[in-house]
N, C-alpha and C positions, 0 to 999 in steps of 0.2 A: 504493499499500499504506499502511496506516495504523499508528501505533505500536503497535497491539497484534499486528502481524505478519498481520493479516487484511485482506481486501478490504472489510469493512464494520466499522461500530462496534459492539462488544458491550455498550455501556452500556444499561441498561433504562429510562432516562429518555429517552424518544423525544421528549418535548416542549421539551427543554433547547435553548437557542439555540446552544450549541456542541456539540450531537450530530454527530458525524462529522468535526468538525474538531479533531484532536488537539493541534495547536499550541496553539491557544485554550484548550482544556480543561485541559492540563497546566500552562499558565500561570496559570489561574484557581485551580486546586487548589494551586499553589505559593504564591500570593498571599493567598488568600481562606478556605482551607479547612483544616480539621483532619483531613479524611479523605484518603485516597489516590483517584485517579480510579478508577472501576469497573473497566477494563481492567488496572491495576497491583495491585488488592488480590490477597491470597492466596485461593485457591478454599477455600470451606468444605466441612467433611466431607461433607456432603448434597449438595453441587453437583456436576453432571457437567461434566467438561472438553469444552470445544468442540474438534471434530475438523474 
């Protein structure tokens, strides 16, 4: 199970070398990014929740 509570990565950046590797992704965003990882962002108003 991944950090997002799902069995698969919900990030839309499929070509990212960290896609599906939550530990590496969270570390990258903690050190190098001003944005939260895709799975940790708040859902926008128009975006449907994953079920």
